[in-house]
Every structure is written in structure tokens, then in C-alpha cells.
Backbone as a chain_set.jsonl record, in Angstrom:
{"seq": "MFSRELLERALSEAATAGFVGTDEASAVERLPGVRLAAVEALRPNPKLTTPADLALVAALLTDRMT", "coords": {"N": [[-28.925, 27.799, 20.86], [-28.174, 28.145, 24.219], [-26.193, 27.813, 27.192], [-27.673, 28.088, 30.41], [-26.285, 29.711, 32.21], [-24.604, 31.231, 30.537], [-26.503, 32.619, 28.994], [-27.865, 34.063, 31.002], [-25.766, 35.718, 31.906], [-25.23, 37.162, 29.558], [-27.679, 38.519, 29.139], [-27.841, 40.006, 31.472], [-25.551, 41.664, 31.297], [-26.216, 43.015, 28.954], [-28.502, 44.421, 29.768], [-27.386, 46.086, 31.74], [-25.77, 47.666, 30.14], [-27.675, 48.947, 28.687], [-28.436, 47.884, 26.32], [-30.568, 46.905, 23.756], [-31.443, 44.226, 22.13], [-32.224, 42.233, 19.19], [-32.831, 39.632, 19.724], [-32.092, 36.817, 21.91], [-29.661, 35.815, 20.999], [-28.375, 38.059, 19.94], [-27.671, 39.418, 22.232], [-25.894, 37.607, 23.406], [-23.905, 37.563, 21.463], [-22.525, 39.897, 21.964], [-20.799, 39.41, 24.033], [-17.437, 39.249, 25.053], [-15.145, 37.084, 23.456], [-16.949, 35.08, 22.868], [-18.22, 32.988, 20.437], [-20.605, 32.511, 17.921], [-22.421, 29.987, 16.164], [-24.165, 29.298, 13.244], [-26.736, 27.011, 12.639], [-28.14, 24.89, 10.33], [-31.563, 24.329, 10.049], [-33.618, 21.391, 10.01], [-36.23, 21.558, 9.359], [-38.732, 24.144, 8.862], [-38.341, 26.863, 11.129], [-39.705, 29.274, 12.197], [-39.388, 32.67, 13.355], [-41.313, 34.426, 15.579], [-42.055, 37.639, 15.551], [-43.502, 39.805, 14.729], [-46.963, 40.692, 14.127], [-47.469, 40.028, 11.473], [-45.976, 37.775, 11.031], [-47.506, 35.7, 11.923], [-49.179, 34.676, 9.909], [-47.468, 33.143, 8.296], [-46.687, 31.15, 10.126], [-49.172, 30.0, 10.678], [-49.753, 28.918, 8.167], [-47.68, 27.031, 7.938], [-48.311, 25.331, 10.081], [-50.83, 24.416, 9.296], [-50.119, 23.007, 7.006], [-48.584, 20.95, 8.134], [-50.528, 19.535, 9.49], [-52.074, 18.344, 7.632]], "CA": [[-29.149, 27.301, 22.188], [-27.105, 28.572, 25.103], [-26.323, 27.371, 28.576], [-28.397, 29.059, 31.221], [-25.327, 30.665, 32.776], [-24.176, 32.145, 29.478], [-27.63, 33.488, 28.65], [-28.087, 35.002, 32.106], [-24.685, 36.707, 31.883], [-25.421, 38.03, 28.387], [-28.826, 39.4, 29.353], [-27.496, 40.935, 32.551], [-24.623, 42.669, 30.764], [-26.95, 43.839, 27.985], [-29.356, 45.332, 30.538], [-26.512, 47.076, 32.366], [-25.287, 48.569, 29.088], [-28.801, 49.571, 27.996], [-28.528, 47.29, 24.985], [-31.82, 46.223, 23.426], [-31.166, 43.471, 20.923], [-33.349, 41.65, 18.465], [-33.121, 38.338, 20.339], [-31.078, 36.408, 22.871], [-28.372, 35.652, 20.321], [-27.719, 39.36, 19.793], [-27.067, 39.728, 23.529], [-24.744, 36.709, 23.584], [-22.863, 37.989, 20.512], [-21.79, 41.037, 22.516], [-19.848, 38.977, 25.049], [-16.093, 39.023, 24.519], [-14.661, 35.713, 23.386], [-18.012, 34.119, 22.553], [-18.491, 32.887, 19.002], [-21.839, 31.799, 17.619], [-22.448, 29.243, 14.908], [-25.499, 29.069, 12.7], [-26.99, 25.612, 12.321], [-29.275, 24.79, 9.431], [-32.673, 23.535, 10.581], [-34.131, 20.371, 9.103], [-37.562, 22.011, 8.945], [-38.888, 25.569, 9.185], [-38.374, 27.254, 12.526], [-39.865, 30.726, 12.059], [-39.344, 33.518, 14.529], [-42.493, 35.28, 15.678], [-41.72, 38.941, 16.102], [-44.539, 40.771, 14.373], [-48.226, 40.035, 13.789], [-47.415, 39.519, 10.102], [-45.361, 36.445, 11.068], [-48.52, 34.699, 12.258], [-49.685, 34.051, 8.683], [-46.51, 32.109, 7.912], [-46.78, 30.056, 11.095], [-50.456, 29.341, 10.45], [-49.62, 28.112, 6.944], [-46.816, 25.896, 8.256], [-49.053, 24.398, 10.942], [-51.871, 23.801, 8.472], [-49.443, 22.046, 6.131], [-48.163, 19.799, 8.943], [-51.696, 18.813, 9.99], [-52.792, 17.684, 6.528]], "C": [[-27.927, 27.652, 23.025], [-27.285, 27.945, 26.478], [-27.03, 28.475, 29.36], [-27.453, 30.133, 31.756], [-24.886, 31.695, 31.744], [-25.297, 33.121, 29.125], [-27.896, 34.509, 29.75], [-27.022, 36.101, 32.129], [-24.882, 37.692, 30.736], [-26.566, 39.003, 28.606], [-28.562, 40.423, 30.45], [-26.585, 42.041, 32.042], [-25.311, 43.578, 29.748], [-27.821, 44.858, 28.715], [-28.529, 46.442, 31.181], [-26.041, 48.112, 31.355], [-26.424, 49.306, 28.376], [-28.987, 49.052, 26.592], [-29.867, 46.578, 24.835], [-31.589, 45.529, 22.091], [-32.419, 42.935, 20.27], [-33.767, 40.303, 19.045], [-31.997, 37.989, 21.303], [-29.698, 36.292, 22.231], [-27.65, 36.987, 20.174], [-27.084, 39.8, 21.102], [-25.82, 38.876, 23.749], [-23.593, 37.119, 22.675], [-21.982, 39.1, 21.068], [-20.714, 40.622, 23.515], [-18.479, 38.733, 24.425], [-15.734, 37.539, 24.542], [-15.709, 34.663, 23.08], [-18.262, 34.152, 21.052], [-19.752, 32.069, 18.809], [-21.7, 31.074, 16.292], [-23.898, 29.058, 14.491], [-25.612, 27.595, 12.313], [-28.248, 25.545, 11.461], [-30.337, 23.863, 10.021], [-33.145, 22.528, 9.529], [-35.546, 20.695, 8.623], [-37.717, 23.469, 9.362], [-38.984, 25.808, 10.696], [-38.517, 28.78, 12.566], [-39.823, 31.436, 13.407], [-40.568, 34.426, 14.508], [-42.106, 36.594, 16.335], [-42.77, 39.992, 15.794], [-45.831, 40.019, 14.059], [-48.223, 39.438, 12.377], [-46.812, 38.115, 10.053], [-46.376, 35.343, 11.345], [-49.062, 33.984, 11.028], [-48.76, 32.925, 8.23], [-46.62, 30.91, 8.837], [-48.086, 29.289, 10.899], [-50.377, 28.442, 9.214], [-48.767, 26.879, 7.202], [-47.548, 24.856, 9.111], [-50.16, 23.695, 10.159], [-51.275, 22.727, 7.591], [-49.043, 20.797, 6.915], [-49.347, 18.94, 9.377], [-52.464, 18.097, 8.882], [-51.966, 16.58, 5.927]], "O": [[-26.79, 27.477, 22.589], [-28.396, 27.592, 26.872], [-26.975, 29.649, 28.994], [-27.783, 31.319, 31.754], [-24.805, 32.887, 32.04], [-25.054, 34.319, 28.975], [-28.127, 35.684, 29.466], [-27.336, 37.271, 32.345], [-24.723, 38.9, 30.909], [-26.44, 40.187, 28.294], [-29.007, 41.567, 30.364], [-26.815, 43.218, 32.319], [-25.022, 44.773, 29.687], [-27.873, 46.025, 28.325], [-28.93, 47.606, 31.167], [-25.928, 49.295, 31.676], [-26.172, 50.189, 27.557], [-29.622, 49.701, 25.762], [-30.25, 45.759, 25.671], [-31.546, 46.178, 21.046], [-33.533, 43.159, 20.744], [-34.911, 39.877, 18.883], [-31.062, 38.768, 21.491], [-28.689, 36.631, 22.849], [-26.424, 37.034, 20.276], [-26.062, 40.485, 21.09], [-24.803, 39.378, 24.227], [-22.43, 37.034, 23.071], [-20.821, 39.227, 20.68], [-19.812, 41.406, 23.812], [-18.375, 38.083, 23.385], [-15.989, 36.837, 25.52], [-15.395, 33.474, 23.034], [-18.487, 35.214, 20.472], [-19.94, 31.045, 19.466], [-20.953, 31.499, 15.411], [-24.749, 28.7, 15.305], [-24.693, 27.018, 11.732], [-29.292, 26.082, 11.83], [-30.033, 22.747, 10.442], [-33.079, 22.782, 8.327], [-36.002, 20.17, 7.607], [-36.908, 23.975, 10.14], [-39.623, 25.05, 11.426], [-37.576, 29.49, 12.921], [-40.174, 30.874, 14.445], [-40.818, 35.116, 13.519], [-41.859, 36.646, 17.54], [-42.906, 40.968, 16.531], [-45.791, 38.826, 13.755], [-48.907, 38.447, 12.124], [-47.104, 37.349, 9.135], [-46.127, 34.178, 11.034], [-49.376, 32.796, 11.1], [-49.232, 31.864, 7.822], [-46.643, 29.77, 8.373], [-48.097, 28.059, 10.949], [-50.888, 27.322, 9.229], [-49.099, 25.791, 6.731], [-47.418, 23.653, 8.887], [-50.393, 22.501, 10.35], [-51.854, 21.651, 7.44], [-49.159, 19.687, 6.395], [-49.187, 17.741, 9.607], [-53.393, 17.336, 9.154], [-52.41, 15.918, 4.988]]}, "num_chains": 1, "name": "protein.A"}
């Protein structure tokens, strides 16, 4: 999670440089002096990037609803 100002700056600088990252964090990582920390989630928080990811999300949602 990033502040709006930090995210806007990161995305703007990435666009100017022609950088295409994998997600917002990859754009923020490029900023000088910014350090990221990984935080362990208490439950699954999958990233949807390809159609194949939908099967995992569907299984997780089905499990939560039963």
C-alpha cells in the first residue's frame, strides 16, 4: 500500500522512462531512497494477472462460501 502521492510519482516517472513493470510496487521500487517491506497476509491474497489465476481465485471463493 502506498500513499497516492508516492504512487502517482512512481507511475509518472516509470512512464517517462518507458518502464513497464509487473505491478505498482515495481514502479515504486525504482524510486531513489524508497524501500519496500513485504508483509505476510493473514489469508490468501492472490494476484490476478493471467486467465489461469482465475481457477485459484474461484477455488478460494468457493472455500470461503462453504
